[in-house]
TIRO-2110 file (N, C-alpha, C; in Angstrom, 1 decimal):
// TIRO-2110
-15.4, -86.1, -34.3, N, 1, A
-16.0, -85.2, -35.3, CA, 1, A
-15.9, -83.7, -34.8, C, 1, A
-15.4, -82.8, -35.6, N, 2, A
-15.3, -81.4, -35.3, CA, 2, A
-16.6, -80.7, -35.5, C, 2, A
-17.1, -80.0, -34.6, N, 3, A
-18.4, -79.2, -34.7, CA, 3, A
-18.1, -78.0, -35.7, C, 3, A
-19.1, -77.8, -36.6, N, 4, A
-19.0, -76.7, -37.5, CA, 4, A
-19.3, -75.4, -36.8, C, 4, A
-18.5, -74.4, -36.9, N, 5, A
-18.8, -73.1, -36.3, CA, 5, A
-19.9, -72.4, -37.1, C, 5, A
-21.0, -72.0, -36.4, N, 6, A
-22.1, -71.4, -37.0, CA, 6, A
-22.0, -69.9, -37.1, C, 6, A
-21.1, -69.3, -36.2, N, 7, A
-21.0, -67.8, -36.2, CA, 7, A
-19.9, -67.4, -37.2, C, 7, A
-20.4, -66.5, -38.1, N, 8, A
-19.4, -65.9, -39.0, CA, 8, A
-18.9, -64.6, -38.4, C, 8, A
-17.6, -64.4, -38.4, N, 9, A
-16.9, -63.3, -37.8, CA, 9, A
-16.0, -62.6, -38.8, C, 9, A
-15.9, -61.3, -38.7, N, 10, A
-15.0, -60.5, -39.6, CA, 10, A
-14.4, -59.4, -38.9, C, 10, A
-13.3, -58.9, -39.3, N, 11, A
-12.6, -57.7, -38.8, CA, 11, A
-12.3, -56.8, -40.0, C, 11, A
-12.6, -55.6, -39.9, N, 12, A
-12.4, -54.6, -40.9, CA, 12, A
-11.6, -53.4, -40.4, C, 12, A
-10.4, -53.2, -41.0, N, 13, A
-9.7, -52.0, -40.6, CA, 13, A
-10.2, -50.8, -41.4, C, 13, A
-10.3, -49.6, -40.8, N, 14, A
-10.8, -48.4, -41.4, CA, 14, A
-12.3, -48.5, -41.7, C, 14, A
-13.0, -49.3, -40.9, N, 15, A
-14.4, -49.6, -41.1, CA, 15, A
-15.4, -48.6, -40.7, C, 15, A
-15.0, -47.5, -40.2, N, 16, A
-16.0, -46.5, -39.8, CA, 16, A
-16.3, -45.4, -40.8, C, 16, A
-15.7, -45.6, -42.0, N, 17, A
-16.0, -44.6, -43.1, CA, 17, A
-15.7, -45.2, -44.4, C, 17, A
-16.2, -44.5, -45.5, N, 18, A
-15.8, -44.8, -46.8, CA, 18, A
-16.2, -46.2, -47.3, C, 18, A
-15.4, -46.8, -48.2, N, 19, A
-15.7, -48.1, -48.7, CA, 19, A
-15.7, -49.1, -47.7, C, 19, A
-14.9, -49.0, -46.7, N, 20, A
-14.8, -50.0, -45.6, CA, 20, A
-16.1, -50.0, -44.8, C, 20, A
-16.7, -48.9, -44.6, N, 21, A
-18.0, -48.8, -43.9, CA, 21, A
-19.1, -49.6, -44.7, C, 21, A
-19.0, -49.4, -46.0, N, 22, A
-19.9, -50.2, -46.9, CA, 22, A
-19.7, -51.7, -46.8, C, 22, A
-18.4, -52.1, -46.7, N, 23, A
-18.1, -53.5, -46.5, CA, 23, A
-18.7, -54.0, -45.1, C, 23, A
-18.5, -53.2, -44.1, N, 24, A
-19.1, -53.5, -42.8, CA, 24, A
-20.6, -53.8, -42.9, C, 24, A
-21.3, -52.9, -43.6, N, 25, A
-22.8, -53.0, -43.7, CA, 25, A
-23.1, -54.3, -44.5, C, 25, A
-22.3, -54.6, -45.5, N, 26, A
-22.6, -55.8, -46.3, CA, 26, A
-22.4, -57.1, -45.4, C, 26, A
-21.3, -57.1, -44.6, N, 27, A
-21.0, -58.2, -43.8, CA, 27, A
-22.1, -58.4, -42.7, C, 27, A
-22.6, -57.3, -42.1, N, 28, A
-23.7, -57.4, -41.1, CA, 28, A
-24.9, -57.9, -41.8, C, 28, A
-25.2, -57.5, -43.0, N, 29, A
-26.4, -58.0, -43.7, CA, 29, A
-26.3, -59.5, -44.0, C, 29, A
-25.1, -60.0, -44.1, N, 30, A
-24.9, -61.4, -44.4, CA, 30, A
-24.8, -62.2, -43.1, C, 30, A
-25.0, -61.6, -42.0, N, 31, A
-25.1, -62.3, -40.7, CA, 31, A
-23.8, -62.4, -40.0, C, 31, A
-22.8, -61.6, -40.4, N, 32, A
-21.5, -61.6, -39.7, CA, 32, A
-21.5, -60.8, -38.4, C, 32, A
-20.7, -61.2, -37.4, N, 33, A
-20.4, -60.3, -36.3, CA, 33, A
-19.1, -59.6, -36.8, C, 33, A
-19.0, -58.3, -36.6, N, 34, A
-18.0, -57.5, -37.2, CA, 34, A
-17.2, -56.7, -36.1, C, 34, A
-15.9, -56.8, -36.2, N, 35, A
-15.0, -55.9, -35.4, CA, 35, A
-14.5, -54.9, -36.3, C, 35, A
-14.5, -53.6, -35.9, N, 36, A
-14.0, -52.5, -36.7, CA, 36, A
-12.8, -51.9, -35.9, C, 36, A
-11.6, -51.8, -36.6, N, 37, A
-10.5, -51.1, -36.1, CA, 37, A
-10.3, -49.8, -36.9, C, 37, A
-10.4, -48.7, -36.1, N, 38, A
-10.3, -47.4, -36.8, CA, 38, A
-9.9, -46.4, -35.7, C, 38, A
-9.4, -45.2, -36.2, N, 39, A
-9.0, -44.2, -35.3, CA, 39, A
-10.2, -43.5, -34.7, C, 39, A
-11.3, -43.3, -35.4, N, 40, A
-12.4, -42.6, -35.0, CA, 40, A
-13.7, -43.4, -35.4, C, 40, A
-14.8, -43.2, -34.6, N, 41, A
-16.0, -43.9, -34.9, CA, 41, A
-16.7, -43.4, -36.2, C, 41, A
-16.4, -42.3, -36.7, N, 42, A
-16.9, -41.8, -38.0, CA, 42, A
-18.5, -41.9, -38.0, C, 42, A
-18.9, -42.7, -39.0, N, 43, A
-20.4, -42.8, -39.3, CA, 43, A
-21.0, -44.0, -38.7, C, 43, A
-20.4, -44.6, -37.7, N, 44, A
-20.9, -45.8, -37.1, CA, 44, A
-22.3, -45.7, -36.5, C, 44, A
-22.7, -44.5, -36.0, N, 45, A
-24.0, -44.3, -35.4, CA, 45, A
-25.1, -44.5, -36.5, C, 45, A
-24.8, -44.6, -37.7, N, 46, A
-25.8, -44.9, -38.8, CA, 46, A
-26.0, -46.4, -38.9, C, 46, A
-25.3, -47.2, -38.2, N, 47, A
-25.4, -48.7, -38.3, CA, 47, A
-26.3, -49.1, -37.2, C, 47, A
-27.3, -49.9, -37.5, N, 48, A
-28.2, -50.5, -36.5, CA, 48, A
-27.8, -51.9, -36.2, C, 48, A
-26.8, -52.0, -35.3, N, 49, A
-26.3, -53.3, -34.8, CA, 49, A
-25.8, -53.1, -33.4, C, 49, A
-26.2, -54.0, -32.5, N, 50, A
-25.9, -53.9, -31.1, CA, 50, A
-24.5, -54.5, -30.9, C, 50, A
-24.0, -54.4, -29.6, N, 51, A
-22.7, -54.9, -29.2, CA, 51, A
-22.5, -56.4, -29.4, C, 51, A
-23.6, -57.1, -29.6, N, 52, A
-23.5, -58.6, -29.8, CA, 52, A
-23.2, -58.9, -31.3, C, 52, A
-23.2, -57.8, -32.1, N, 53, A
-22.9, -58.0, -33.6, CA, 53, A
-21.8, -57.1, -34.1, C, 53, A
-21.6, -56.0, -33.4, N, 54, A
-20.6, -55.0, -33.8, CA, 54, A
-19.7, -54.5, -32.7, C, 54, A
-18.4, -54.6, -32.9, N, 55, A
-17.5, -54.2, -31.9, CA, 55, A
-16.5, -53.1, -32.6, C, 55, A
-16.5, -51.9, -32.0, N, 56, A
-15.5, -50.9, -32.4, CA, 56, A
-14.4, -50.8, -31.5, C, 56, A
-13.2, -50.9, -32.0, N, 57, A
-11.9, -50.8, -31.2, CA, 57, A
-11.1, -49.7, -31.8, C, 57, A
-10.9, -48.6, -31.0, N, 58, A
-10.0, -47.5, -31.5, CA, 58, A
-8.6, -48.1, -31.7, C, 58, A
-8.1, -47.9, -32.9, N, 59, A
-6.8, -48.5, -33.1, CA, 59, A
-6.1, -47.8, -34.3, C, 59, A
-4.8, -47.5, -34.1, N, 60, A
-3.9, -47.0, -35.1, CA, 60, A
-3.2, -48.2, -35.7, C, 60, A
-3.5, -48.5, -37.0, N, 61, A
-3.0, -49.8, -37.6, CA, 61, A
-1.5, -49.6, -37.9, C, 61, A
-0.9, -48.5, -37.7, N, 62, A
0.5, -48.3, -37.9, CA, 62, A
1.3, -48.7, -36.6, C, 62, A
0.5, -49.0, -35.5, N, 63, A
1.1, -49.4, -34.2, CA, 63, A
0.8, -50.9, -34.1, C, 63, A
1.8, -51.7, -34.3, N, 64, A
1.7, -53.2, -34.4, CA, 64, A
1.1, -53.7, -33.0, C, 64, A
1.6, -53.2, -31.9, N, 65, A
1.2, -53.6, -30.6, CA, 65, A
-0.3, -53.4, -30.4, C, 65, A
-0.8, -52.2, -30.9, N, 66, A
-2.2, -51.9, -30.8, CA, 66, A
-3.1, -52.9, -31.7, C, 66, A
-2.5, -53.2, -32.9, N, 67, A
-3.2, -54.1, -33.8, CA, 67, A
-3.3, -55.5, -33.1, C, 67, A
-2.2, -56.0, -32.6, N, 68, A
-2.2, -57.3, -32.0, CA, 68, A
-3.2, -57.3, -30.8, C, 68, A
-3.2, -56.3, -30.0, N, 69, A
-4.1, -56.2, -28.9, CA, 69, A
-5.6, -56.2, -29.3, C, 69, A
-5.8, -55.5, -30.4, N, 70, A
-7.2, -55.4, -31.0, CA, 70, A
-7.7, -56.7, -31.5, C, 70, A
-6.8, -57.5, -32.2, N, 71, A
-7.2, -58.8, -32.6, CA, 71, A
-7.5, -59.7, -31.4, C, 71, A
-6.8, -59.6, -30.3, N, 72, A
-7.1, -60.3, -29.1, CA, 72, A
-8.4, -60.0, -28.6, C, 72, A
-8.8, -58.7, -28.5, N, 73, A
-10.1, -58.2, -28.0, CA, 73, A
-11.2, -58.8, -28.9, C, 73, A
-11.0, -58.8, -30.2, N, 74, A
-12.0, -59.3, -31.2, CA, 74, A
-12.2, -60.8, -30.9, C, 74, A
-11.1, -61.5, -30.7, N, 75, A
-11.2, -62.9, -30.5, CA, 75, A
-12.0, -63.2, -29.2, C, 75, A
-11.7, -62.4, -28.1, N, 76, A
-12.4, -62.6, -26.9, CA, 76, A
-13.9, -62.3, -27.0, C, 76, A
-14.3, -61.4, -27.8, N, 77, A
-15.7, -61.0, -28.0, CA, 77, A
-16.4, -61.9, -28.9, C, 77, A
-15.8, -62.3, -30.1, N, 78, A
-16.6, -63.0, -31.1, CA, 78, A
-16.0, -64.4, -31.5, C, 78, A
-14.8, -64.7, -31.0, N, 79, A
-14.2, -65.9, -31.4, CA, 79, A
-13.3, -65.8, -32.6, C, 79, A
-12.9, -66.9, -33.2, N, 80, A
-12.0, -66.9, -34.4, CA, 80, A
-12.6, -66.2, -35.6, C, 80, A
-11.7, -65.5, -36.3, N, 81, A
-12.2, -64.8, -37.5, CA, 81, A
-12.2, -65.7, -38.8, C, 81, A
-13.2, -65.4, -39.6, N, 82, A
-13.2, -66.0, -40.9, CA, 82, A
-12.8, -65.1, -42.0, C, 82, A
-13.0, -63.8, -41.8, N, 83, A
-12.7, -62.8, -42.8, CA, 83, A
-11.9, -61.6, -42.1, C, 83, A
-10.9, -61.1, -42.8, N, 84, A
-10.2, -59.9, -42.4, CA, 84, A
-10.1, -59.0, -43.7, C, 84, A
-10.6, -57.8, -43.5, N, 85, A
-10.5, -56.8, -44.6, CA, 85, A
-9.6, -55.7, -44.2, C, 85, A
-8.5, -55.5, -44.9, N, 86, A
-7.6, -54.4, -44.7, CA, 86, A
-8.0, -53.2, -45.5, C, 86, A
-8.9, -52.5, -45.0, N, 87, A
-9.5, -51.3, -45.7, CA, 87, A
-9.0, -50.0, -45.3, C, 87, A
-8.1, -49.9, -44.2, N, 88, A
-7.6, -48.7, -43.7, CA, 88, A
-6.6, -48.1, -44.7, C, 88, A
-6.7, -46.8, -44.8, N, 89, A
-5.8, -46.1, -45.7, CA, 89, A
-5.7, -44.7, -45.4, C, 89, A
-4.8, -44.0, -46.1, N, 90, A
-4.7, -42.6, -45.9, CA, 90, A
-4.8, -41.9, -47.3, C, 90, A
-5.6, -40.9, -47.4, N, 91, A
-5.7, -40.2, -48.6, CA, 91, A
-5.4, -38.7, -48.3, C, 91, A
-4.3, -38.2, -48.9, N, 92, A
-3.9, -36.8, -48.8, CA, 92, A
-3.9, -36.2, -50.1, C, 92, A
-5.0, -35.5, -50.5, N, 93, A
-5.1, -34.9, -51.8, CA, 93, A
-4.0, -33.8, -52.0, C, 93, A
-3.6, -33.7, -53.2, N, 94, A
-2.6, -32.6, -53.6, CA, 94, A
-3.4, -31.4, -53.9, C, 94, A
-3.1, -30.3, -53.3, N, 95, A
-3.8, -29.0, -53.5, CA, 95, A
-3.0, -28.1, -54.4, C, 95, A
END
C-alpha cells in the first residue's frame, strides 16, 4: 500500500509580485509549501511564512539550467510538487 503524501507543495514562477504573488498567498492559505522562482524578492517581505513553508530561489526562467537547478532545490526542500504555476512574464508598455 502506498502512503498518501500529506504535504501539499507548489512552485510559482514570477511569484514575488503581481498576480503571481496573489497566487502564492492563496496557496499558503490553503496549506501549501511554496517555492518561488523570480529575479527579485519584490514584495515577499509582506508574506508571513517561514522557511518551512516558503522558499525563494533567485532564477531567470529564460535560463533552462537555472530553472532545472531551482526545481532540484525545491524538491530537496519540500519534496515532490503537486502544483506548478507559470506566472512569470514580461510587460513592456508602449510609450
